[in-house]
C-alpha positions as CSV (number, residue, x, y, z in Angstrom):
1,M,86.7,91.2,85.5
2,M,86.6,87.4,85.3
3,R,84.7,85.5,88.0
4,A,84.3,81.9,88.9
5,I,81.0,81.2,90.7
6,W,79.8,78.1,92.5
7,N,76.5,77.9,94.4
8,G,76.0,81.6,94.3
9,A,79.4,82.6,95.7
10,V,82.3,84.2,93.8
11,I,85.1,81.8,94.5
12,A,87.8,83.5,92.3
13,E,88.0,86.8,90.5
14,T,90.7,88.5,88.4
15,P,91.0,91.1,85.7
16,R,92.7,88.6,83.4
17,T,92.8,84.8,83.0
18,K,95.0,82.6,80.8
19,V,92.9,80.6,78.3
20,I,94.1,77.2,77.2
21,E,91.9,74.7,75.3
22,G,88.8,76.7,76.2
23,S,89.5,76.7,80.0
24,H,90.1,80.0,81.9
25,Y,93.0,79.6,84.3
26,F,92.8,82.0,87.2
27,P,96.0,83.1,89.0
28,P,96.5,81.6,92.4
29,E,96.2,84.9,94.2
30,S,92.7,85.4,92.7
31,L,91.2,82.5,94.6
32,H,89.0,83.0,97.7
33,R,90.8,80.3,99.6
34,E,88.1,79.7,102.2
35,Y,86.1,77.9,99.5
36,F,88.9,75.5,98.5
37,S,90.2,72.2,100.1
38,D,92.8,69.8,98.7
39,S,91.6,66.7,96.9
40,P,93.7,63.5,96.6
41,T,92.6,63.3,92.9
42,R,95.3,63.5,90.2
43,S,95.2,63.2,86.4
44,L,97.7,63.3,83.6
45,C,97.6,65.5,80.6
46,P,100.1,64.4,77.9
47,W,101.4,67.9,77.2
48,K,100.6,69.8,80.5
49,G,101.6,67.3,83.1
50,V,100.0,66.0,86.3
51,A,97.0,68.0,87.5
52,R,96.0,68.2,91.1
53,Y,92.5,69.1,92.2
54,Y,90.5,71.1,94.8
55,T,87.1,70.5,96.2
56,V,85.1,73.7,96.1
57,S,82.5,74.2,98.9
58,T,80.0,77.0,99.4
59,G,76.9,77.2,101.5
60,G,77.5,73.7,102.8
61,Q,77.5,72.2,99.3
62,P,80.8,70.6,98.2
63,N,81.7,70.2,94.6
64,P,84.4,67.5,94.6
65,D,87.3,68.0,92.2
66,A,85.7,71.1,90.6
67,A,89.0,72.9,90.2
68,W,92.4,71.8,88.9
69,Y,95.9,73.2,88.6
70,Y,99.4,72.1,87.6
71,P,102.0,72.6,90.3
72,H,104.8,71.3,88.2
73,P,103.7,71.7,84.5
74,S,105.7,70.6,81.6
75,P,107.8,73.3,79.9
76,F,105.1,73.7,77.3
77,A,102.5,74.7,80.0
78,R,104.8,76.7,82.3
79,R,102.7,79.9,81.9
80,I,99.8,78.2,83.8
81,K,101.9,77.0,86.7
82,N,99.6,77.0,89.8
83,H,96.8,78.7,87.9
84,V,93.4,77.2,88.6
85,A,90.7,76.2,86.1
86,F,87.1,75.0,86.8
87,W,84.5,72.6,85.6
88,N,81.6,70.5,87.0
89,G,79.1,73.3,87.3
90,V,81.3,76.1,88.3
91,T,80.4,79.1,86.1
92,V,83.1,81.4,84.7
93,E,81.7,84.8,83.6
94,G,83.0,88.2,82.6
95,T,84.9,89.6,79.8
96,R,88.6,89.5,79.4
97,E,90.2,92.9,79.2
98,K,91.4,93.7,75.7
99,K,94.6,95.4,74.9
100,P,94.1,98.8,73.3
101,A,94.9,98.8,69.6
102,N,98.1,100.5,68.5
103,K,97.3,103.9,67.1
104,R,99.5,105.5,64.5
């Protein structure tokens, strides 16, 4: 199980993330939405598109722009549409489930 943790609270958890450029992208349904609020911040990745951000708040402590996602990614990044990645002190822990090896 993969978990994103900020200020001692689990803010997202899922059995599987999508990893791109070293960042774990959590599916949108894995977020504990009570910790997230929209941010006006935007950024541009040349191959993924325009990222939007969330401020993450737990225990009265906000972490501005600590999460980002691509609502309209380029065709190259369509597999992470609306999936959320973290930085700025948010810890991602756990192990990704491995597919069983094919047995002959």
